[in-house]
ROLUM-204954 format. One record per residue (C-alpha): x, y, z. Coordinates in nm, 3 decimals, padded with zeros to 5 digits. Last residue first. Example, Ala and Ser with C-alpha at 12.3 -4.5 7.8 and 13.67 -1.06 7.14 Angstrom:
2
{atom {01.367 -00.106 00.714}},
{atom {01.230 -00.450 00.780}},
This chain:
640
{atom {29.214 19.169 03.262}},
{atom {29.110 19.481 03.093}},
{atom {29.377 19.422 02.832}},
{atom {29.116 19.120 02.741}},
{atom {28.866 19.318 02.666}},
{atom {28.539 19.379 02.867}},
{atom {28.197 19.479 02.774}},
{atom {27.960 19.696 03.047}},
{atom {27.615 19.563 03.083}},
{atom {27.350 19.526 02.833}},
{atom {26.960 19.512 02.863}},
{atom {26.705 19.472 02.561}},
{atom {26.355 19.443 02.652}},
{atom {26.228 19.412 02.292}},
{atom {26.022 19.671 02.106}},
{atom {26.370 19.879 01.991}},
{atom {26.515 19.534 01.871}},
{atom {26.196 19.422 01.684}},
{atom {26.193 19.736 01.475}},
{atom {26.554 19.724 01.370}},
{atom {26.522 19.359 01.251}},
{atom {26.204 19.426 01.063}},
{atom {26.413 19.741 00.898}},
{atom {26.692 19.474 00.875}},
{atom {26.475 19.280 00.703}},
{atom {26.241 19.541 00.528}},
{atom {26.582 19.610 00.344}},
{atom {26.662 19.323 00.265}},
{atom {26.338 19.265 00.074}},
{atom {26.404 19.542 -00.141}},
{atom {26.716 19.448 -00.228}},
{atom {26.649 19.118 -00.329}},
{atom {26.343 19.255 -00.492}},
{atom {26.545 19.468 -00.681}},
{atom {26.819 19.199 -00.817}},
{atom {26.453 18.956 -00.876}},
{atom {26.364 19.264 -01.129}},
{atom {26.708 19.322 -01.322}},
{atom {26.746 18.934 -01.306}},
{atom {26.356 18.927 -01.492}},
{atom {26.469 19.201 -01.712}},
{atom {26.808 19.059 -01.893}},
{atom {26.664 18.711 -01.965}},
{atom {26.545 18.806 -02.327}},
{atom {26.379 19.153 -02.376}},
{atom {26.188 19.381 -02.194}},
{atom {26.038 19.709 -02.356}},
{atom {26.287 19.998 -02.386}},
{atom {26.351 20.249 -02.132}},
{atom {26.559 20.471 -02.185}},
{atom {26.821 20.666 -01.920}},
{atom {26.751 21.050 -01.794}},
{atom {26.921 21.310 -01.891}},
{atom {27.053 21.613 -01.634}},
{atom {27.248 21.882 -01.760}},
{atom {27.504 22.138 -01.587}},
{atom {27.627 21.921 -01.296}},
{atom {27.905 22.168 -01.145}},
{atom {28.179 21.978 -00.936}},
{atom {28.415 22.175 -00.687}},
{atom {28.795 21.942 -00.627}},
{atom {28.960 21.902 -00.328}},
{atom {29.281 21.703 -00.313}},
{atom {29.367 21.424 -00.014}},
{atom {29.477 21.153 -00.278}},
{atom {29.155 20.968 -00.255}},
{atom {28.949 21.309 -00.373}},
{atom {28.765 21.484 -00.142}},
{atom {28.422 21.664 -00.300}},
{atom {28.271 21.995 -00.364}},
{atom {27.927 22.076 -00.457}},
{atom {27.762 22.295 -00.765}},
{atom {27.454 22.300 -00.959}},
{atom {27.498 22.474 -01.261}},
{atom {27.312 22.794 -01.311}},
{atom {27.164 22.826 -01.712}},
{atom {26.810 22.789 -01.579}},
{atom {26.860 22.585 -01.280}},
{atom {27.036 22.207 -01.229}},
{atom {26.912 21.935 -01.097}},
{atom {27.003 21.859 -00.709}},
{atom {27.363 21.673 -00.671}},
{atom {27.359 21.329 -00.572}},
{atom {27.499 21.256 -00.910}},
{atom {27.769 21.454 -00.921}},
{atom {27.930 21.365 -00.580}},
{atom {27.957 21.002 -00.663}},
{atom {28.081 21.078 -01.004}},
{atom {28.354 21.316 -00.854}},
{atom {28.425 21.067 -00.548}},
{atom {28.532 20.756 -00.819}},
{atom {28.730 20.971 -01.016}},
{atom {28.653 21.044 -01.395}},
{atom {28.818 20.807 -01.664}},
{atom {28.593 20.504 -01.509}},
{atom {28.260 20.607 -01.639}},
{atom {28.066 20.398 -01.429}},
{atom {27.764 20.650 -01.291}},
{atom {27.744 20.784 -01.671}},
{atom {27.895 21.134 -01.743}},
{atom {27.754 21.384 -02.032}},
{atom {28.068 21.619 -02.054}},
{atom {28.438 21.549 -01.952}},
{atom {28.478 21.831 -01.927}},
{atom {28.783 21.946 -01.647}},
{atom {28.885 22.292 -01.592}},
{atom {29.250 22.302 -01.471}},
{atom {29.279 22.566 -01.153}},
{atom {29.431 22.869 -01.092}},
{atom {29.166 23.128 -01.176}},
{atom {28.932 22.916 -00.987}},
{atom {28.635 23.170 -00.928}},
{atom {28.666 23.382 -01.219}},
{atom {28.757 23.132 -01.466}},
{atom {28.471 22.857 -01.403}},
{atom {28.252 23.169 -01.450}},
{atom {28.069 23.345 -01.196}},
{atom {27.622 23.281 -01.194}},
{atom {27.564 23.288 -00.791}},
{atom {27.614 22.903 -00.791}},
{atom {27.933 22.947 -00.875}},
{atom {28.040 23.200 -00.608}},
{atom {27.969 22.982 -00.405}},
{atom {28.169 22.679 -00.536}},
{atom {28.497 22.899 -00.540}},
{atom {28.453 22.982 -00.138}},
{atom {28.313 22.653 -00.096}},
{atom {28.680 22.473 -00.280}},
{atom {28.882 22.741 -00.073}},
{atom {28.722 22.640 00.244}},
{atom {28.828 22.302 00.148}},
{atom {29.153 22.380 00.067}},
{atom {29.193 22.518 00.368}},
{atom {29.081 22.290 00.575}},
{atom {29.263 22.018 00.408}},
{atom {29.646 22.251 00.471}},
{atom {29.554 22.279 00.807}},
{atom {29.490 21.883 00.849}},
{atom {29.817 21.824 00.664}},
{atom {29.985 22.103 00.870}},
{atom {29.868 21.913 01.189}},
{atom {29.981 21.580 01.062}},
{atom {30.296 21.670 01.016}},
{atom {30.371 21.837 01.325}},
{atom {30.196 21.512 01.470}},
{atom {30.438 21.337 01.317}},
{atom {30.715 21.488 01.424}},
{atom {30.605 21.544 01.798}},
{atom {30.529 21.080 01.791}},
{atom {30.874 21.011 02.016}},
{atom {30.872 21.334 02.219}},
{atom {30.493 21.272 02.307}},
{atom {30.552 20.880 02.448}},
{atom {30.385 20.604 02.256}},
{atom {30.035 20.528 02.387}},
{atom {30.043 20.216 02.525}},
{atom {29.886 19.847 02.390}},
{atom {30.020 19.587 02.659}},
{atom {30.312 19.358 02.636}},
{atom {30.292 19.044 02.728}},
{atom {30.570 18.760 02.837}},
{atom {30.550 18.365 02.832}},
{atom {30.219 18.324 02.677}},
{atom {30.170 17.988 02.594}},
{atom {30.169 17.738 02.319}},
{atom {30.087 17.366 02.204}},
{atom {30.106 17.316 01.822}},
{atom {29.974 17.021 01.591}},
{atom {30.118 16.882 01.205}},
{atom {29.984 16.690 01.000}},
{atom {29.862 16.894 00.710}},
{atom {29.514 16.818 00.613}},
{atom {29.383 17.141 00.749}},
{atom {29.637 17.372 00.852}},
{atom {29.732 17.535 01.192}},
{atom {29.627 17.198 01.378}},
{atom {29.631 17.323 01.738}},
{atom {29.666 17.104 02.052}},
{atom {29.451 17.281 02.364}},
{atom {29.640 17.614 02.486}},
{atom {29.827 17.653 02.755}},
{atom {29.666 17.854 03.054}},
{atom {29.746 18.228 03.107}},
{atom {29.408 18.275 03.166}},
{atom {29.379 18.598 02.990}},
{atom {29.567 18.511 02.739}},
{atom {29.560 18.171 02.671}},
{atom {29.194 18.139 02.802}},
{atom {29.115 18.488 02.701}},
{atom {29.211 18.407 02.328}},
{atom {29.535 18.591 02.182}},
{atom {29.748 18.312 02.145}},
{atom {29.471 18.093 02.018}},
{atom {29.393 18.363 01.744}},
{atom {29.741 18.381 01.661}},
{atom {29.784 17.980 01.602}},
{atom {29.452 17.954 01.428}},
{atom {29.526 18.298 01.204}},
{atom {29.852 18.118 01.035}},
{atom {30.147 18.288 01.015}},
{atom {30.237 18.212 01.350}},
{atom {30.305 17.850 01.251}},
{atom {30.646 17.975 01.009}},
{atom {30.642 18.339 01.027}},
{atom {30.460 18.621 01.202}},
{atom {30.124 18.700 01.321}},
{atom {29.895 18.995 01.287}},
{atom {29.760 18.998 01.672}},
{atom {30.114 19.142 01.790}},
{atom {30.444 18.923 01.799}},
{atom {30.755 18.977 02.024}},
{atom {31.001 18.691 01.930}},
{atom {30.905 18.325 01.941}},
{atom {31.046 18.072 02.263}},
{atom {31.078 17.703 02.143}},
{atom {31.064 17.376 02.362}},
{atom {31.224 17.097 02.199}},
{atom {30.984 16.798 02.202}},
{atom {31.118 16.481 02.392}},
{atom {30.759 16.368 02.483}},
{atom {30.753 16.350 02.871}},
{atom {31.016 16.633 02.924}},
{atom {30.849 16.886 02.651}},
{atom {30.493 16.845 02.831}},
{atom {30.631 16.889 03.145}},
{atom {30.823 17.216 03.038}},
{atom {30.491 17.338 02.868}},
{atom {30.426 17.534 03.182}},
{atom {30.090 17.675 03.393}},
{atom {29.859 17.467 03.290}},
{atom {30.005 17.088 03.396}},
{atom {29.741 16.888 03.332}},
{atom {29.612 17.034 02.971}},
{atom {29.970 17.048 02.840}},
{atom {30.003 16.691 02.944}},
{atom {29.695 16.584 02.792}},
{atom {29.720 16.757 02.495}},
{atom {30.079 16.628 02.469}},
{atom {29.976 16.276 02.484}},
{atom {29.681 16.272 02.222}},
{atom {29.950 16.450 02.024}},
{atom {30.194 16.195 02.106}},
{atom {29.957 15.924 01.957}},
{atom {29.880 16.066 01.664}},
{atom {30.183 16.158 01.514}},
{atom {30.324 15.826 01.621}},
{atom {30.066 15.639 01.392}},
{atom {30.128 15.954 01.130}},
{atom {30.539 15.844 01.189}},
{atom {30.503 15.483 01.118}},
{atom {30.255 15.559 00.794}},
{atom {30.550 15.817 00.683}},
{atom {30.846 15.580 00.734}},
{atom {30.682 15.264 00.588}},
{atom {30.586 15.526 00.269}},
{atom {30.936 15.677 00.300}},
{atom {31.083 15.330 00.309}},
{atom {30.889 15.171 00.061}},
{atom {30.952 15.461 -00.173}},
{atom {31.316 15.411 -00.133}},
{atom {31.282 15.005 -00.157}},
{atom {31.133 15.041 -00.513}},
{atom {31.405 14.996 -00.773}},
{atom {31.663 14.731 -00.516}},
{atom {31.273 14.490 -00.416}},
{atom {31.276 14.446 -00.781}},
{atom {30.981 14.589 -00.998}},
{atom {30.725 14.294 -01.136}},
{atom {30.702 14.248 -01.474}},
{atom {30.411 14.113 -01.755}},
{atom {30.537 14.090 -02.096}},
{atom {30.468 14.364 -02.347}},
{atom {30.359 14.234 -02.661}},
{atom {30.358 14.378 -03.021}},
{atom {30.152 14.361 -03.304}},
{atom {29.795 14.176 -03.176}},
{atom {29.555 14.209 -03.495}},
{atom {29.178 14.148 -03.454}},
{atom {28.924 14.161 -03.708}},
{atom {28.585 14.274 -03.587}},
{atom {28.222 14.160 -03.621}},
{atom {27.960 14.436 -03.472}},
{atom {27.942 14.679 -03.172}},
{atom {27.819 14.433 -02.944}},
{atom {28.086 14.187 -03.024}},
{atom {28.134 13.936 -03.291}},
{atom {28.455 13.800 -03.394}},
{atom {28.582 13.762 -03.769}},
{atom {28.936 13.531 -03.708}},
{atom {29.214 13.658 -03.616}},
{atom {29.528 13.803 -03.769}},
{atom {29.819 13.671 -03.605}},
{atom {30.127 13.905 -03.569}},
{atom {30.208 13.845 -03.232}},
{atom {30.046 13.536 -03.085}},
{atom {29.670 13.607 -02.971}},
{atom {29.471 13.525 -02.665}},
{atom {29.490 13.844 -02.484}},
{atom {29.302 14.011 -02.820}},
{atom {29.061 13.742 -02.804}},
{atom {28.948 13.811 -02.465}},
{atom {28.967 14.121 -02.428}},
{atom {28.734 14.167 -02.803}},
{atom {28.478 13.903 -02.622}},
{atom {28.530 14.106 -02.303}},
{atom {28.456 14.453 -02.438}},
{atom {28.735 14.655 -02.386}},
{atom {28.957 14.772 -02.075}},
{atom {29.044 14.402 -01.848}},
{atom {29.368 14.319 -02.021}},
{atom {29.552 14.611 -02.038}},
{atom {29.558 14.848 -02.380}},
{atom {29.829 14.981 -02.645}},
{atom {29.742 15.221 -02.922}},
{atom {29.415 15.112 -03.047}},
{atom {29.558 15.131 -03.431}},
{atom {29.326 15.041 -03.709}},
{atom {29.495 15.269 -03.973}},
{atom {29.466 15.545 -03.752}},
{atom {29.192 15.713 -03.976}},
{atom {28.965 15.403 -03.904}},
{atom {29.067 15.428 -03.539}},
{atom {28.773 15.599 -03.376}},
{atom {28.514 15.632 -03.683}},
{atom {28.502 15.277 -03.619}},
{atom {28.368 15.156 -03.958}},
{atom {28.659 14.996 -04.099}},
{atom {28.732 14.965 -04.495}},
{atom {28.886 15.222 -04.626}},
{atom {29.148 15.308 -04.306}},
{atom {29.107 14.932 -04.249}},
{atom {29.247 14.839 -04.582}},
{atom {29.507 15.063 -04.586}},
{atom {29.675 14.999 -04.230}},
{atom {29.633 14.588 -04.269}},
{atom {29.842 14.643 -04.592}},
{atom {29.714 14.394 -04.870}},
{atom {29.906 14.126 -04.868}},
{atom {29.647 13.765 -04.923}},
{atom {29.592 13.749 -04.572}},
{atom {29.453 14.099 -04.603}},
{atom {29.256 14.027 -04.869}},
{atom {29.106 13.713 -04.744}},
{atom {29.037 13.921 -04.411}},
{atom {28.845 14.162 -04.647}},
{atom {28.643 13.820 -04.731}},
{atom {28.570 13.695 -04.454}},
{atom {28.431 14.081 -04.325}},
{atom {28.177 14.076 -04.638}},
{atom {28.081 13.713 -04.493}},
{atom {28.014 13.882 -04.115}},
{atom {27.860 14.164 -04.274}},
{atom {27.586 13.939 -04.437}},
{atom {27.607 13.695 -04.148}},
{atom {27.435 13.914 -03.923}},
{atom {27.188 14.011 -04.179}},
{atom {27.086 13.669 -04.248}},
{atom {27.090 13.677 -03.842}},
{atom {26.778 13.977 -03.833}},
{atom {26.937 14.315 -03.785}},
{atom {26.808 14.521 -03.517}},
{atom {27.115 14.635 -03.321}},
{atom {27.267 14.730 -03.636}},
{atom {27.582 14.505 -03.797}},
{atom {27.921 14.759 -03.703}},
{atom {28.192 14.580 -03.952}},
{atom {28.501 14.707 -03.723}},
{atom {28.879 14.639 -03.826}},
{atom {29.130 14.615 -03.557}},
{atom {29.454 14.693 -03.426}},
{atom {29.655 14.625 -03.069}},
{atom {29.940 14.660 -02.882}},
{atom {29.960 14.443 -02.576}},
{atom {30.034 14.537 -02.213}},
{atom {30.091 14.273 -01.970}},
{atom {30.083 14.421 -01.595}},
{atom {30.346 14.580 -01.443}},
{atom {30.394 14.474 -01.104}},
{atom {30.478 14.671 -00.775}},
{atom {30.166 14.618 -00.674}},
{atom {30.149 14.256 -00.695}},
{atom {30.441 14.249 -00.441}},
{atom {30.169 14.357 -00.143}},
{atom {30.350 14.085 00.123}},
{atom {30.665 14.067 -00.079}},
{atom {30.754 14.410 -00.049}},
{atom {30.642 14.459 00.306}},
{atom {30.868 14.222 00.438}},
{atom {31.166 14.362 00.220}},
{atom {31.092 14.694 00.403}},
{atom {31.126 14.538 00.720}},
{atom {31.429 14.305 00.630}},
{atom {31.559 14.639 00.489}},
{atom {31.571 14.819 00.797}},
{atom {31.381 15.131 00.882}},
{atom {31.475 15.419 01.155}},
{atom {31.193 15.675 01.186}},
{atom {31.331 16.009 01.285}},
{atom {31.297 16.159 00.943}},
{atom {30.916 16.115 00.950}},
{atom {30.869 16.212 01.275}},
{atom {31.031 16.577 01.103}},
{atom {30.766 16.517 00.871}},
{atom {30.461 16.431 01.098}},
{atom {30.531 16.762 01.282}},
{atom {30.453 16.839 01.642}},
{atom {30.568 17.192 01.758}},
{atom {30.590 17.297 02.119}},
{atom {30.571 17.676 02.216}},
{atom {30.708 17.978 02.450}},
{atom {30.523 18.309 02.306}},
{atom {30.633 18.651 02.364}},
{atom {30.292 18.882 02.335}},
{atom {30.241 19.183 02.158}},
{atom {29.982 19.471 02.192}},
{atom {30.052 19.711 01.948}},
{atom {30.205 20.075 02.010}},
{atom {29.957 20.350 02.011}},
{atom {29.983 20.646 01.862}},
{atom {29.639 20.685 01.718}},
{atom {29.514 20.568 02.016}},
{atom {29.569 20.843 02.144}},
{atom {29.449 21.115 01.948}},
{atom {29.293 21.405 02.190}},
{atom {29.560 21.406 02.393}},
{atom {29.814 21.392 02.087}},
{atom {29.640 21.678 01.923}},
{atom {29.580 21.887 02.248}},
{atom {29.949 21.863 02.325}},
{atom {30.067 21.968 01.965}},
{atom {29.789 22.240 01.968}},
{atom {29.965 22.372 02.323}},
{atom {30.308 22.293 02.154}},
{atom {30.247 22.598 01.895}},
{atom {30.282 22.508 01.551}},
{atom {30.560 22.719 01.304}},
{atom {30.453 22.802 00.941}},
{atom {30.544 22.595 00.699}},
{atom {30.248 22.632 00.505}},
{atom {30.019 22.382 00.272}},
{atom {29.769 22.590 00.048}},
{atom {29.932 22.460 -00.297}},
{atom {29.967 22.083 -00.131}},
{atom {29.599 22.048 -00.105}},
{atom {29.557 22.021 -00.513}},
{atom {29.238 22.186 -00.623}},
{atom {29.056 22.019 -00.891}},
{atom {28.843 22.164 -01.117}},
{atom {28.516 21.991 -01.227}},
{atom {28.282 22.028 -01.551}},
{atom {27.942 21.805 -01.553}},
{atom {27.700 21.669 -01.767}},
{atom {27.487 21.344 -01.605}},
{atom {27.370 21.082 -01.761}},
{atom {27.139 20.813 -01.654}},
{atom {27.120 20.466 -01.727}},
{atom {27.071 20.372 -01.408}},
{atom {26.803 20.592 -01.328}},
{atom {26.646 20.544 -01.615}},
{atom {26.664 20.184 -01.569}},
{atom {26.535 20.189 -01.208}},
{atom {26.208 20.383 -01.251}},
{atom {26.096 20.164 -01.510}},
{atom {26.192 19.834 -01.261}},
{atom {25.942 20.084 -01.064}},
{atom {25.652 20.115 -01.274}},
{atom {25.679 19.683 -01.371}},
{atom {25.598 19.669 -01.027}},
{atom {25.835 19.528 -00.764}},
{atom {25.733 19.222 -00.523}},
{atom {25.817 19.104 -00.162}},
{atom {25.695 18.815 00.005}},
{atom {26.009 18.634 -00.063}},
{atom {26.223 18.857 00.105}},
{atom {26.036 18.812 00.454}},
{atom {25.994 18.444 00.404}},
{atom {26.407 18.396 00.284}},
{atom {26.493 18.595 00.598}},
{atom {26.262 18.434 00.828}},
{atom {26.402 18.068 00.696}},
{atom {26.762 18.230 00.664}},
{atom {26.703 18.268 01.102}},
{atom {26.577 17.904 01.150}},
{atom {26.924 17.788 00.962}},
{atom {27.121 17.998 01.220}},
{atom {26.948 17.880 01.499}},
{atom {26.987 17.496 01.360}},
{atom {27.363 17.529 01.331}},
{atom {27.416 17.701 01.711}},
{atom {27.242 17.401 01.796}},
{atom {27.463 17.159 01.557}},
{atom {27.741 17.356 01.715}},
{atom {27.694 17.278 02.073}},
{atom {27.584 16.910 02.016}},
{atom {27.913 16.872 01.827}},
{atom {28.110 17.014 02.113}},
{atom {28.256 17.364 02.088}},
{atom {28.584 17.549 02.189}},
{atom {28.666 17.688 01.829}},
{atom {28.969 17.404 01.798}},
{atom {28.737 17.135 01.938}},
{atom {28.533 17.189 01.629}},
{atom {28.756 17.186 01.374}},
{atom {28.872 16.839 01.537}},
{atom {28.547 16.701 01.562}},
{atom {28.487 16.781 01.198}},
{atom {28.795 16.651 01.081}},
{atom {28.730 16.319 01.249}},
{atom {28.385 16.259 01.103}},
{atom {28.554 16.297 00.764}},
{atom {28.273 16.393 00.490}},
{atom {28.361 16.314 00.167}},
{atom {28.541 16.476 -00.132}},
{atom {28.893 16.351 -00.051}},
{atom {28.831 16.477 00.306}},
{atom {28.560 16.687 00.431}},
{atom {28.440 16.903 00.751}},
{atom {28.561 17.207 00.580}},
{atom {28.360 17.164 00.304}},
{atom {28.061 17.203 00.456}},
{atom {27.807 16.984 00.286}},
{atom {27.757 16.695 00.544}},
{atom {27.710 16.920 00.778}},
{atom {27.434 17.132 00.615}},
{atom {27.265 16.768 00.525}},
{atom {27.273 16.708 00.915}},
{atom {27.081 17.010 01.008}},
{atom {26.848 16.933 00.713}},
{atom {26.796 16.610 00.859}},
{atom {26.768 16.717 01.223}},
{atom {26.494 16.905 01.104}},
{atom {26.449 17.283 01.125}},
{atom {26.154 17.465 01.275}},
{atom {25.961 17.796 01.209}},
{atom {25.662 17.820 01.444}},
{atom {25.517 18.214 01.476}},
{atom {25.689 18.255 01.814}},
{atom {26.023 17.967 01.768}},
{atom {26.117 18.277 01.453}},
{atom {26.080 18.539 01.651}},
{atom {26.275 18.465 01.936}},
{atom {26.529 18.300 01.719}},
{atom {26.559 18.667 01.530}},
{atom {26.542 18.796 01.870}},
{atom {26.822 18.551 01.959}},
{atom {26.994 18.626 01.592}},
{atom {26.965 19.041 01.635}},
{atom {27.123 19.004 01.984}},
{atom {27.439 18.840 01.867}},
{atom {27.487 19.093 01.590}},
{atom {27.494 19.405 01.839}},
{atom {27.719 19.136 02.064}},
{atom {27.955 19.025 01.758}},
{atom {27.951 19.431 01.708}},
{atom {28.089 19.512 02.085}},
{atom {28.312 19.263 02.088}},
{atom {28.498 19.390 01.779}},
{atom {28.477 19.748 01.852}},
{atom {28.661 19.654 02.191}},
{atom {28.896 19.397 02.016}},
{atom {28.991 19.626 01.765}},
{atom {28.968 19.496 01.422}},
{atom {29.134 19.761 01.154}},
{atom {29.452 19.749 01.380}},
{atom {29.425 19.376 01.364}},
{atom {29.516 19.445 00.972}},
{atom {29.447 19.132 00.785}},
{atom {29.518 19.180 00.375}},
{atom {29.769 18.926 00.395}},
{atom {29.473 18.641 00.447}},
{atom {29.138 18.814 00.449}},
{atom {28.918 18.564 00.486}},
{atom {29.139 18.355 00.671}},
{atom {29.193 18.642 00.949}},
{atom {28.844 18.774 00.949}},
{atom {28.690 18.432 00.999}},
{atom {28.975 18.423 01.275}},
{atom {28.846 18.678 01.431}},
{atom {28.460 18.594 01.432}},
{atom {28.539 18.318 01.614}},
{atom {28.708 18.497 01.880}},
{atom {28.437 18.735 01.906}},
{atom {28.185 18.427 01.948}},
{atom {28.381 18.206 02.181}},
{atom {28.418 18.560 02.363}},
{atom {28.045 18.670 02.321}},
{atom {27.969 18.284 02.488}},
{atom {28.161 18.343 02.776}},
{atom {28.037 18.657 02.848}},
{atom {27.705 18.521 02.871}},
{atom {27.384 18.623 02.655}},
{atom {27.096 18.595 02.892}},
{atom {26.750 18.562 02.758}},
{atom {26.521 18.765 02.912}},
{atom {26.331 18.928 02.636}},
{atom {26.726 19.012 02.557}},
{atom {26.979 18.980 02.804}},
{atom {27.362 19.146 02.803}},
{atom {27.691 19.146 02.869}},
{atom {27.592 18.846 03.175}},
{atom {27.921 18.711 03.385}},
{atom {27.911 18.346 03.473}},
{atom {27.913 18.259 03.863}},
{atom {27.593 18.384 03.965}},
{atom {27.450 18.042 03.931}},
{atom {27.661 17.781 03.741}},
{atom {27.470 17.491 03.787}},
{atom {27.765 17.334 03.984}},
{atom {27.904 17.618 04.167}},
{atom {27.534 17.722 04.340}},
{atom {27.477 17.376 04.446}},
{atom {27.823 17.410 04.597}},
{atom {27.745 17.735 04.769}},
{atom {27.351 17.590 04.892}},
{atom {27.540 17.283 05.046}},
{atom {27.821 17.479 05.218}},
{atom {27.529 17.724 05.316}},
{atom {27.398 17.411 05.450}},
{atom {27.631 17.247 05.613}},
{atom {27.712 17.496 05.862}},
{atom {27.383 17.529 06.029}},
{atom {27.374 17.159 05.976}},
{atom {27.689 17.095 06.152}},
{atom {27.601 17.330 06.465}},
{atom {27.295 17.140 06.520}},
{atom {27.442 16.802 06.515}},
{atom {27.693 16.915 06.755}},
{atom {27.436 17.060 06.983}},
{atom {27.208 16.728 06.957}},
{atom {27.493 16.495 07.138}},
{atom {27.824 16.513 07.086}},
{atom {28.128 16.678 06.951}},
{atom {28.350 16.654 07.308}},
{atom {28.490 16.362 07.237}},
{atom {28.575 16.460 06.869}},
{atom {28.726 16.777 06.983}},
{atom {28.961 16.627 07.205}},
{atom {29.055 16.364 06.939}},
{atom {29.179 16.680 06.755}},
{atom {29.362 16.822 07.004}},
């Protein structure tokens, strides 16, 4: 058959057919290569496209940052994926607009500025210095190349330039500063009464229609969370070190090659007596000091105690009170001349006067501890742990590279990697986005587990290092997935009934509070308007008085000024759900005094920053309103 086709596929007609077939294939191939039409676009800003891939990567970065920043307080329910992606997209649109404006007005960031920012970032440092390997490893965990990250950083720096320019252009007048002080120092005389919600609770039956309506309207509230079950491989340098077999012969060779580091150098207990010589002293003055010290030496040799003479005669403030003692020293710690004499004297012998840059010394060695080297048996365990760790680290990097390669080459299973590297393939329990124990307590691991690539594409993850500066790596894949689902009505019926009763009680309490507030506005007394409540009268209250609940203070400082004999009244819901009726009877502004010290400047600077930020936000809103922004519907992992 093939031979027949080949024999008939001759002449100009065959070539025309081949050409007609080749054109669409060629165009399709070019389009695929260039990514034209193949990359979903979530928004277009003045012609600049924001792709779904970029949005997913930035959303994943945002979730990882939230996990690391909040730690144990991180609650995935507060950062629902659709909402998070929408907020990240809003931020990306603003950044795109900001970059567009910054470029049009000529703002630039040099390569040197980008480099300095990277070098100063603590996440890329080890032992206080920039570490290229840590830099590239952290970027790869986020799916970024150095070039991509540096361009992203450049854009952020350009945007910050515009922010600083706008904030720096604002100013505040002395009158505005005085108004701020009057408001900050303002006090309000208030009274309030709390109406407990529990007093309005009723056990009246709740109809099935109302329960069903609440269930339908609050479906998200009754969702069981999205969970995954993970297959995973762990590569741990500590475990590799445990398996390393190091013979005594090898340990002895290491010991002999670096024997000096197990040695203890000679140490000497030294005391001295110093007479200082002024830097500008001439030879005659120096000789006078030397002669005086020689006389002191004769006294010591004649039988006077060195310690007593040093206390009375030595001009070294650090050692005179200690009888001249300098403690135990090693060679190389003292002035070179002093060092040479001290380590050349026999124990118990008093030196001749010794001249250093400080003056003239008498030196005596009271004890000599000879140099010594620890025996092989003394350091064998230390050496074994050290060599095992070194060998394990080398093996870790080798196995880590192989693990990453095999997991990538066989993206639909971890068994080939487990077999090739001899690692145990493990499986987790069901896990939510908040993670679990062990390696699953780390945001980087759970972020990868719920990423589009791993959860959506059902591929193996990249090599993940959960902790910085700890040689442990994980590769995982999703073994099973449960999407977020609404619990059956029967399962949450009691919860709904409780919620409806609490809601009724709150509504009744609010209605009663509003009714009481209206009577107070009409001149009714507190005892008549709210006969069952206890009236609290804290008097003049400042904005920060902690003894008054924050919702009450917040309401009191937003109420209008009271009229003649009639309080300004409102209602506030407290943190525990109770309702308070609040009345303000008098307002007194804070005093404005002439500025003294740096506090005035710091207040003005703070207000300038706030005003500048407000103007900056307004500018961004105006830019977005004027820009041509097209948004497309967003997808989440659960849509895949």
